[in-house]
C-alpha positions as CSV (number, residue, x, y, z in Angstrom):
1,M,44.0,-5.4,-23.2
2,K,46.4,-2.5,-23.5
3,E,49.0,-2.1,-20.8
4,G,49.2,1.1,-18.7
5,I,45.8,2.6,-19.6
6,H,43.7,1.0,-16.8
7,P,43.6,2.5,-13.2
8,Q,45.0,0.6,-10.4
9,Y,42.4,-1.7,-8.8
10,R,43.3,-2.1,-5.1
11,D,42.0,-2.6,-1.6
12,V,40.7,0.5,0.0
13,I,38.8,1.4,3.2
14,F,35.5,3.2,2.8
15,K,34.7,5.3,5.9
16,D,31.2,6.7,6.6
17,I,31.9,10.0,8.3
18,S,28.3,10.4,9.6
19,C,28.3,7.3,11.8
20,D,32.0,6.3,12.0
21,F,31.5,3.0,10.1
22,S,34.2,1.5,8.0
23,F,34.5,-1.4,5.6
24,K,37.2,-2.7,3.3
25,S,36.6,-3.3,-0.4
26,K,38.3,-2.8,-3.8
27,S,38.2,0.3,-5.8
28,T,40.0,2.4,-8.4
29,A,39.2,5.7,-6.6
30,K,42.3,7.7,-5.6
31,S,42.9,9.0,-2.1
32,N,45.8,10.8,-0.4
33,E,44.7,9.6,3.1
34,T,45.7,6.2,4.5
35,A,44.7,4.3,7.7
36,K,45.5,1.0,9.3
37,W,42.9,-1.8,9.0
38,E,42.2,-4.7,11.4
39,D,44.8,-6.9,9.7
40,G,47.6,-4.3,10.5
41,K,48.1,-3.2,6.9
42,E,47.7,0.4,5.7
43,Y,45.2,1.1,3.0
44,P,43.9,4.3,1.2
45,V,40.8,5.8,2.8
46,I,37.7,7.0,0.8
47,K,35.3,9.1,2.9
48,L,31.6,8.6,2.3
49,E,28.7,10.8,3.5
50,I,26.3,8.0,3.6
51,S,26.5,4.2,3.6
52,S,24.3,1.2,4.5
53,A,25.0,1.9,8.2
54,S,23.5,5.4,8.0
55,H,21.1,5.3,5.0
56,P,17.4,5.6,6.2
57,F,16.3,2.7,3.9
58,F,18.7,0.3,5.7
59,T,18.3,1.7,9.2
60,D,14.5,1.9,9.0
61,K,14.4,5.4,10.4
62,A,12.6,7.0,7.4
63,K,9.3,5.1,7.9
64,V,8.3,7.1,11.0
65,I,9.1,10.4,9.4
66,M,7.4,9.6,6.1
67,T,4.2,8.2,7.7
68,A,3.8,11.3,9.9
69,G,4.2,13.5,6.9
70,R,1.6,11.6,4.9
71,V,-0.9,11.9,7.7
72,D,-0.4,15.6,8.1
73,K,-0.7,16.1,4.4
74,F,-3.9,14.2,4.3
75,K,-5.4,16.2,7.2
76,K,-4.3,19.4,5.6
77,K,-5.8,18.4,2.2
78,Y,-9.2,17.5,3.8
79,K,-9.0,20.2,6.5
80,M,-9.3,17.8,9.4
81,K,-8.4,18.7,12.9
């Protein structure tokens, strides 16, 4: 492989800003922010809008909303009260 053409693959902290959940993984994404992790070392921080901690599929919050919407749609379609 050619030298100097690949991005740096390093440890980073991914932080879900919607629920204040963080996890450490590896990435080539660039970031200007850094934060200390549990091991005492400082790592770059990548902010996420949604992760497994806040996604409706993993938190099981979407089922109630989706079911209610389906029932209302059915009643409206067949004009039931």
